[in-house]
N, C-alpha and C positions, 0 to 999 in steps of 0.2 A: 498598857506598854508591852508586856507580857501576849496577850492576844494581838498585836500589832505586828506582832515576832514572829509567831505561830503562822498566820494567815499570809505572809509573807512567805515563810520556809512552804507549806501547803503550795501556793499558788506557782514556786519555784518548781517543785516537784513536780503539779501535773503538767507544768511546758514540759519539762524533759521528758517526760509518757510522751507529751502526743508528737514530740519532735524526731524519739526511737519512732513511734511508730509512724509519722511521715515517711523516716530515711529508711524503712520495710517495705512502707509502700513502693518506695520511687525504685528501689533495688528488683523487687518482684516485677516492674511493669519494665525494667531494665532485661530482667531475662528474660521477661517475654516477650522484646523487642526484639532481643539477640537470637529468640528460638522463632520468630518466624520471618526475620531476614538468612539465616540458618537453612529453613524450610525451602525457600525459595533456590539456594544455591545447591541444598542436595537437588533440584529437578534441574536447575543446569547443569552439573554435572552428570545424572541419565541421560539425560538429553544430548550430550558431547560426547557420551561414550559411545552414542549409535550412530552418530554419523559417522566415522570409519567404516565401521560393517557393511554400510547398507540394507540397514533394515528398516524396520519401520521406524519411527522417532517414539518411547514413550513407553518404553518396555515397563517399566516400575511403576509408573505412576500414569500410566495411559496418556492420552488427551483427547477426549472427549469432555475436560471440565467434572469431573465426578472427584469429589476430595478421599484421597486413598491415607488413612490415618495411622500414628507412630510414636512412639514412646522414646524420649531419652530415658538415659541413664538418672539423671536426678526429676522423674515420675513427668515432665510436662510431655504435653499430647502434644501432637504437630498433629496439622492436619494440611494435605499439598496437592493443588489440584493443578493441572494441564490442560491448558485447551488450545485444539490448532486454531487459527488467526485466520485460514482458509476456508472450515467451516461457519464462518460469520459473517454477515450480511457488511457491507464497506460503506458508509455512510456518505464517502465523496464520491468513489467510483459504481458500485450497484445499479444496474436499469433503475429508470423510476418504478417501472411495475413492480421488481422487488422489494422495491424501500414499501410501496403501497401496499402490498403483499404480507411481505411482515407486519405492518405496523397496526393493519385492518383482521390481522387474524390474531394477535393479541389484545385489541381495545377497537372492536368493529363500530365505537362510535368515531373514534378519533381520526374523523375525515379534515378537520383545522388543522394537527398536527400533522398531515400527511403536505398539506398545502405551503407549511412554513416550511416544512424540511424540504422539499423542492425549490422553493422561492430564494431560500439561503442557496442551495447549491447552484442554482440558475445567475444567480447576483454575484457568486465568487468566479463561476465562469465566464461573467462577459468581462468581470473584471483581469481576467487574463488574457482575455482576447484583445481588447483592448491594450494592455501590455504589449501584446508580441504587436500587433499594429503598429503601436509610437515605437518600437523596435526596429523595423524592419522600414521607419523611412531614416529620409536622407542626414548624414551630418550635420547640416546646416539647420533642420528642423530637430534634428537632437540637441543644439546646442543652444537654440532658442527655448527648448522646453529645460534644458539644466539650471537656467537663468532662472525659470519659475517656478524651478525644485519641484518639478514634477516625473522627471528619470528613476529615481529613488523611488518613489510613490511606484512608478511600474513596473520594476523589479521586484519588491516587496508583493506585489498584485500575481505577480507571474506564479512566486514563490509561495503564496498562502491560498491553504485548501480552505471550503468552506466550514472542515474539520478537524482542529491537528490533535484531538483524542476523542473518544467514544464518549466521555464524562462531559466534554461538551453538547452534546446532546439533552442535557438539562435545560438550556440555553435555547431552547427553540419552543416557540409560541403554542401551546395546545399539550406539549406534553408535560405530565403533573410529576407527582411524584411517585406514585402508584406505578407508572408508563412509564418511568426512566426506570424504575427498578427492575422492572420488567426488562426491558429491551436493553439492558448494559451488557449481561451477557451475551447477548446476539451479535452486538454489534461490533464494530472492527474500525479503525483506519490506517490500516496498515497494510492491505493487500493491493489495492488500486482495482481489484476485482468487479467485472461485472455479473459477478455470478458468483454463487458459495460450491463448495466442495461436498457434497451429499455425505462424503462416505465416513467425514471426521467431525460433520455438523452434530451437536447435537440434539436429540431428540425433538423438545419445545420451539428449536428454531424448527425446524422438517414439518414437527407440525402447524405451525406459524403459517411458514410460507403456501406451504399447497391444501392445507385446510381437513388433512385426510385426521381420522383417528387411531390411528399404530404408524409405528416407525415405517414399518411394510407395506403399509398402505404407502404410507410419501417413497418410500423407494422407486415402488413401482405407480408411482406418478410420471416419473419422468418429464420431470419441470423442465422448461425451456431455460429456468437460470439454476439448474444443474451444470456444473460444469468438472466433462472427464480430466482430469486431471489428477497429478501426482500429490499430495499435501505438500502444504507451503514449508516452510522454515523457519515462521515468523508463530510465536508460542504468548499466549497469554501465563504466565505462571501466577500462583496466588498460593503463600506460606499465611497458616495461622498460628500461633501458641497458646495454652492457654495452662497458667502453670499450677503447682498446688494449692494456691493461696486465692486459685481464682482469677488469677490477672489475666489478661487478654487482649492483643494485637496481631493486628491482621498488615499484612503484606502484598504489593500486587508488583508483576513487574511483565514488560510488554520485552520479550529478548529474541531478537531473531539473529540464527547461526548460520554462518559459512561452514561448504564443506572442505574447505583445503585444498591442498592442504598448504599451511596448518589448519587446523580445525581450531574451529575460533566463534565469539557470538559478539552482538552490541546491545545494549541495553535501550531500547525506541523511549520506553517510558516506564517510571518507577511511583508507584503514588502510595499512599495510606488505602486500608481498606477498611471495612465495616464488618462483625461480627455478623458471619453466613452459616457457617459447619457447625451443625450439634453436634461437639466435641463430647467426648465424654470428661469425665472429670478426671482430672489431673491426678495419678497413680492409682486409680479407679483398676490397672490393666488395658483400659481400650487401647487398643492396636499395638504389632509386632515393633520389637525395637529400629531406631530407626536406623 
């Protein structure tokens, strides 16, 4: 009996210990989540501050997608990356030549992926054209379609692009995980542009679409799909946080800014992100104060 009581006591103590460990881990994950979301908000405030001044947006964290490190008072390390979406290839609006150049630039053998992506875009465009044709029909014809339940379908076809988010690239036949992870930082669905802005494009994107060996060479190429326009006001902001105990969380937001007055912003996408930036260990002094 004494042995049984002792066993029960040990089991109770062990269970309490594991619950305490689990609670501490959950608290650290929550701290990392708050840090990652705070990093996104920090970048939003920085970009908002630049709007009224008429300056190039991204004075503190840049706009080329390179992570900048800073540290919180509790030792949590943040990585903040800001990328101007106008420097990316729009999956819906870019010319077929630009789409093909980008994909073949990073994976010359990925011809099937190029064909699949362009077919998806063509199918979406055909649906839009058909919906527009139905909209232009006589009221009598529309009434007949309403009875068949086709009018609502037509409206949805007009409003639905081939891709609503860059992450939908993963569903394209021929795009494997490695190709998806390579292309994701280079593509967008939020500009609708047939080309890209070489001034704010990442070096990897420029090299892929031009076949050049350096950024300077790519910029001299003066490719037909480079657009001489002011940088856009849609940004992908990535915030990543790692706590002293190693809990690590990343958050991403696609944010559009309006110069106003008053200045404003709207979040077009909010998503979780996987670990990406090689962060310094928390508490090691990596990064200036945030």
